[in-house]
matplotlib code that plots the C-alpha trace (Angstrom):
import matplotlib.pyplot as plt

x = [164.4, 161.9, 162.1, 159.0, 160.4, 163.6, 161.6, 159.6, 162.5, 164.5, 161.4, 162.6, 159.4, 159.7, 163.4, 162.8, 160.2, 162.7, 165.4, 163.1, 162.1, 165.7, 166.6, 163.8, 165.0, 168.5, 167.5, 170.1, 171.0, 171.2, 168.3, 168.9, 172.5, 171.5, 168.7, 171.1, 173.7, 171.1, 169.7, 173.2, 173.7, 170.3, 170.3, 172.6, 175.4, 175.5, 177.8, 176.1, 178.9, 182.5, 184.4, 188.0, 190.6, 194.2, 196.8, 200.6, 202.5, 205.6, 207.8, 205.7, 204.1, 200.3, 198.2, 194.6, 192.8, 189.2, 186.5, 184.0, 180.7, 178.2, 175.3, 177.6, 180.6, 183.3, 186.3, 189.5, 192.4, 195.0, 196.8, 200.5, 202.9, 206.5, 209.2, 209.7, 207.1, 207.2, 205.6, 203.2, 202.0, 198.6, 198.8, 198.7, 196.6, 198.5, 197.3, 200.4, 200.3, 204.0, 202.9, 201.3, 203.2, 205.5, 202.8, 202.1, 198.7, 195.9, 192.8, 191.7, 191.7, 189.9, 187.2, 186.8, 186.1, 183.7, 181.8, 182.0, 183.1, 180.9, 177.8, 178.6, 179.2, 176.4, 174.0, 176.5, 177.3, 180.8, 181.5, 181.3, 184.9, 185.1, 181.9, 183.0, 186.4, 184.7, 182.4, 185.5, 187.3, 184.3, 184.1, 187.6, 187.9, 191.6, 194.1, 196.2, 193.3, 194.6, 191.1, 190.0, 193.6, 194.9, 195.4, 191.7, 190.6, 193.1, 192.3, 188.5, 189.1, 191.2, 188.5, 185.8, 187.9, 188.0, 184.2, 183.7, 185.7, 183.7, 180.4, 181.5, 182.9, 186.2, 189.8, 190.9, 193.4, 190.6, 188.4, 191.2, 191.9, 188.3, 188.3, 191.3, 189.9, 192.6, 192.0, 195.6, 197.1, 200.8, 202.1, 204.1, 207.8, 208.6, 211.3, 213.3, 215.4, 218.9, 220.8, 219.4, 220.6, 219.3, 216.8, 216.1, 219.5, 222.3, 225.1, 226.8, 225.0, 223.1, 220.7, 217.7, 218.0, 219.4, 216.9, 216.8, 214.1, 213.7, 212.5, 213.3, 211.1, 208.2, 205.9, 205.8, 206.9, 210.1, 210.7, 210.4, 212.8, 215.3, 215.0, 215.5, 218.5, 220.2, 219.5, 221.2, 224.2, 224.5, 224.7, 227.6, 229.3, 229.0, 230.1, 233.3, 234.3, 232.8, 232.1, 228.7, 228.3, 228.1, 224.8, 222.6, 219.4, 217.6, 213.9, 212.7, 214.8, 217.7, 221.3, 222.9, 226.7, 228.7, 229.8, 231.8, 229.9, 227.0, 229.4, 230.6, 227.0, 226.3, 229.5, 228.2, 224.9, 226.5, 228.7, 225.6, 223.8, 226.7, 226.8, 223.1, 223.7, 220.6, 222.6, 220.2, 217.1, 218.0, 218.2, 218.9, 216.9, 218.0, 215.8, 217.7, 215.3, 217.5, 215.4, 216.8, 220.3, 219.6, 220.9, 219.8, 220.6, 223.4, 223.4, 225.6, 226.3, 228.3, 225.6, 225.6, 229.4, 230.2, 233.9, 233.1, 229.8, 230.0, 233.1, 231.3, 228.6, 227.2, 225.2, 222.2, 224.4, 226.9, 224.1, 223.1, 226.6, 226.8, 223.6, 224.8, 228.0, 226.2, 223.7, 226.7, 228.6, 225.7, 222.4, 220.3, 217.0, 215.1, 216.0, 213.5, 213.5, 216.9, 216.5, 215.0, 211.2, 211.6, 214.3, 212.0, 214.5, 217.0, 214.2, 212.6, 215.9, 217.2, 213.9, 214.0, 217.4, 215.6, 218.6, 216.3, 212.9, 212.7, 210.1, 208.9, 206.9, 205.4, 204.2, 202.5, 199.8, 197.6, 196.0, 195.7, 198.1, 198.1, 200.4, 201.5, 203.5, 205.8]
y = [27.2, 25.3, 21.5, 21.0, 23.2, 21.2, 17.9, 19.2, 20.6, 17.4, 15.1, 13.3, 11.4, 9.7, 9.0, 7.4, 5.2, 4.2, 3.5, 1.2, -0.7, -1.0, -2.4, -5.0, -6.1, -6.4, -8.5, -6.6, -7.8, -4.2, -2.3, 0.9, 1.2, 0.3, 3.0, 5.6, 5.0, 5.0, 8.3, 9.8, 9.0, 10.2, 13.6, 16.3, 17.4, 21.0, 22.9, 23.1, 24.8, 25.9, 25.9, 27.1, 26.9, 27.9, 25.1, 24.9, 23.9, 21.7, 24.7, 25.5, 28.6, 29.2, 28.4, 27.9, 24.6, 24.2, 21.7, 22.0, 20.2, 18.8, 16.6, 13.7, 14.3, 16.6, 17.6, 19.0, 21.1, 23.5, 26.3, 25.8, 28.6, 29.4, 31.3, 33.8, 35.8, 38.3, 41.6, 40.1, 37.2, 37.0, 38.1, 35.7, 37.4, 37.5, 39.0, 41.1, 40.8, 40.4, 39.0, 36.0, 33.7, 36.6, 38.3, 35.2, 34.2, 33.7, 34.3, 37.1, 34.8, 32.2, 34.7, 35.7, 32.1, 31.5, 34.7, 35.7, 32.9, 30.2, 32.3, 33.0, 29.3, 27.6, 25.9, 25.7, 22.6, 21.5, 20.2, 23.7, 24.7, 27.7, 29.2, 28.6, 30.3, 33.2, 33.8, 34.2, 36.3, 38.6, 38.8, 40.4, 43.2, 43.7, 42.6, 40.5, 39.2, 41.1, 41.6, 37.9, 36.6, 34.2, 31.6, 31.7, 31.6, 28.8, 26.5, 26.7, 26.2, 23.0, 21.6, 22.3, 20.5, 17.4, 17.6, 17.9, 14.8, 12.9, 14.0, 12.7, 9.6, 9.9, 10.3, 13.9, 13.8, 12.8, 15.6, 18.2, 16.9, 17.2, 20.8, 21.5, 19.7, 17.1, 13.4, 12.1, 11.6, 11.8, 11.0, 14.0, 13.5, 14.4, 17.0, 15.9, 18.5, 17.3, 20.5, 23.6, 27.2, 30.7, 31.9, 28.2, 27.6, 29.2, 28.2, 30.4, 28.9, 31.7, 29.6, 28.1, 24.4, 21.6, 18.9, 15.5, 14.4, 10.6, 10.8, 7.2, 5.7, 3.7, 4.4, 6.8, 4.2, 3.6, 7.4, 7.7, 4.9, 6.5, 9.8, 8.2, 6.2, 9.2, 11.4, 8.9, 8.4, 12.2, 12.2, 9.8, 12.0, 15.1, 13.4, 12.2, 15.8, 17.8, 15.3, 14.7, 18.4, 19.1, 17.2, 19.8, 20.4, 23.5, 24.4, 22.0, 19.0, 19.3, 19.1, 22.5, 22.0, 25.2, 24.6, 27.3, 27.3, 25.9, 23.7, 22.1, 21.2, 19.8, 17.7, 16.3, 15.4, 14.0, 11.7, 10.6, 9.7, 7.7, 5.7, 4.8, 3.3, 5.2, 7.5, 7.0, 7.5, 10.8, 14.3, 17.5, 20.6, 23.8, 26.4, 29.6, 32.2, 34.9, 37.8, 37.2, 38.1, 40.6, 44.1, 46.6, 44.8, 42.6, 39.3, 38.8, 35.0, 35.7, 37.8, 35.4, 35.6, 38.9, 38.8, 38.3, 40.0, 42.5, 40.8, 38.4, 40.4, 38.9, 40.6, 38.9, 37.9, 36.4, 34.4, 33.0, 31.9, 30.3, 28.4, 27.2, 25.9, 24.1, 22.4, 21.2, 19.8, 18.3, 16.5, 19.7, 19.7, 22.4, 25.7, 27.7, 31.5, 32.0, 35.8, 38.6, 38.9, 42.2, 40.9, 40.0, 40.6, 37.9, 35.6, 35.6, 35.2, 32.4, 30.5, 30.9, 29.1, 25.8, 24.6, 23.2, 23.7, 27.2, 27.7, 31.0, 31.0, 34.4, 35.5, 38.8, 37.9, 40.3, 42.8, 40.4, 39.1, 35.4, 33.0, 30.0, 27.1, 25.1]
z = [187.3, 189.5, 190.0, 187.9, 185.1, 185.1, 185.0, 182.1, 180.2, 180.2, 180.0, 183.1, 183.7, 180.4, 180.9, 184.3, 182.8, 180.0, 182.6, 184.6, 181.4, 180.4, 183.9, 183.5, 180.1, 181.3, 184.3, 186.3, 189.8, 191.0, 189.4, 191.4, 190.2, 186.7, 186.6, 188.2, 185.5, 182.8, 184.0, 184.1, 180.4, 179.4, 181.1, 179.6, 181.9, 183.1, 185.4, 188.9, 190.9, 190.8, 194.1, 194.5, 197.2, 197.8, 197.8, 197.6, 194.5, 194.3, 195.2, 198.3, 196.6, 196.7, 193.7, 192.8, 192.8, 191.5, 191.9, 189.1, 189.8, 187.2, 187.7, 186.8, 189.0, 190.4, 188.3, 189.7, 188.3, 189.6, 187.9, 187.0, 187.7, 186.6, 188.4, 185.5, 183.6, 180.8, 180.2, 177.7, 179.8, 181.4, 185.1, 188.0, 190.6, 193.9, 197.2, 197.7, 201.5, 202.5, 205.9, 204.3, 202.0, 201.2, 199.2, 197.1, 198.5, 195.9, 198.1, 195.7, 192.8, 194.8, 195.8, 192.1, 191.2, 194.0, 193.7, 190.0, 187.7, 189.3, 189.0, 185.3, 184.4, 186.3, 183.9, 181.0, 179.1, 180.0, 176.5, 175.2, 176.0, 173.7, 175.1, 178.7, 178.1, 176.3, 179.2, 181.5, 179.0, 178.8, 182.6, 182.7, 180.1, 180.8, 178.1, 180.5, 182.7, 185.8, 187.3, 187.7, 187.5, 184.8, 187.6, 188.3, 184.7, 183.8, 186.7, 185.9, 182.2, 182.9, 185.2, 182.7, 180.1, 182.3, 182.8, 179.1, 178.4, 181.1, 179.6, 176.1, 177.8, 176.0, 177.3, 178.0, 175.1, 172.7, 173.9, 173.5, 170.0, 169.1, 170.3, 168.2, 165.1, 165.1, 164.2, 164.3, 167.7, 168.6, 172.1, 173.3, 174.0, 177.6, 178.2, 181.2, 183.0, 183.9, 184.6, 186.1, 185.9, 185.5, 188.2, 189.1, 190.7, 192.7, 190.3, 187.7, 184.7, 182.9, 180.9, 182.7, 181.9, 179.8, 179.0, 177.2, 174.8, 174.5, 170.9, 170.1, 172.8, 171.5, 174.5, 177.4, 179.9, 177.9, 177.6, 181.4, 182.0, 179.6, 181.4, 184.9, 183.9, 182.2, 185.3, 187.6, 185.2, 185.1, 188.9, 188.7, 186.1, 188.2, 191.3, 189.6, 188.9, 191.7, 194.4, 196.0, 196.9, 193.2, 193.0, 194.7, 192.7, 191.5, 191.8, 189.1, 190.2, 187.7, 189.1, 189.7, 189.8, 189.7, 186.1, 184.3, 181.0, 179.0, 177.0, 180.2, 181.1, 177.7, 177.9, 181.2, 179.7, 176.5, 178.7, 180.7, 177.5, 176.3, 179.5, 179.1, 175.7, 174.4, 172.1, 169.1, 171.2, 173.0, 171.8, 173.8, 174.4, 176.1, 177.8, 177.6, 179.1, 177.5, 178.8, 182.3, 181.2, 178.4, 179.2, 176.5, 173.3, 174.7, 176.5, 179.6, 180.0, 183.1, 184.9, 187.8, 188.3, 190.1, 189.1, 185.4, 184.9, 182.0, 180.5, 178.3, 176.5, 173.3, 170.6, 169.0, 166.1, 168.5, 170.2, 166.8, 166.0, 169.5, 168.9, 165.5, 167.0, 169.8, 167.4, 165.3, 168.3, 170.3, 169.4, 170.1, 168.4, 170.4, 171.9, 174.0, 174.4, 172.8, 172.7, 174.8, 174.6, 172.6, 170.3, 167.4, 164.7, 165.8, 167.0, 163.5, 161.7, 163.8, 163.5, 159.7, 159.6, 160.4, 162.4, 165.2, 166.7, 168.3, 171.0, 172.5, 175.7, 174.9, 171.5, 170.6, 168.1, 166.1, 168.5, 171.5, 174.0, 174.3, 176.3, 174.2, 175.7, 173.6]

ax = plt.figure().add_subplot(projection="3d")
ax.plot(x, y, z, "-o")
ax.set_aspect("equal")
plt.show()
């Protein structure tokens, strides 16, 4: 589109005249700034460029960061990444060159954004999130987005969402709620990791994490304070039993003492909660990541203990009984990934019991594969 075509399409000559007249009426001390802001509001925003780069995440592992440009600003987002993935998850595109970042580089995903996705999105209205996402989905015909990379698609989608909120001049949460057709807003309760196990830590704890949920907090600031105080009380509890060397931390910042069982970890957390005095405001959540220790149809809770591995196998029914007992003994209100990703039978049954919230990171829905976060 030529400059003249752009001017004619958006009737910019008329809008410049309107902006000047508005500045005169307002008797503004800075007419140039006034006219600039007036024009920004009067001209529809469009995506003008998408530029990606490789950065390092909090674990020192490469990920994708995107700057999405519109005629009203620059909007940035980076793709989150976990240490575990399932066979149904969309694929993070990694370079695979073991000589660079141990194969975890994301230059291929960056190139896909700069050379393919950017070209496809330039000229689009950033408020049209569904259409933007569909364009990227259509660019990659694979089920799990292994051609462009889910890390490329997600980073661009998040940046576009920020640009859309800015265009509508609303907070990001409001824009997301509008996209989802929601009118009632609820502040999410933060899940704060206190004890880490599984693949995230070098201790013998099989499950991935024990978290607290400050459900009784009236505002996020209070929830954060409750989490911080409980974390530091837990450090004291662990130190009293294991000494300071027991307070090493896992990948996600939770303490990783070499506890002997899940119950011991829950007892530590329960004691820390009692010391804070926030008993009525805190509930517990556990992230099991059961796929990591599922062997066939059995679950090996001692898989990280070489002397015991294979001696404590549990069936799906045994796991359900264990979860029931834990929910009765501790204020557990949420359990994430309690069974293997293929163990649909026990997952469905346990969820139907209604004992607590049950979250599954990966769900197979209809004919498509979609990643859903709890």
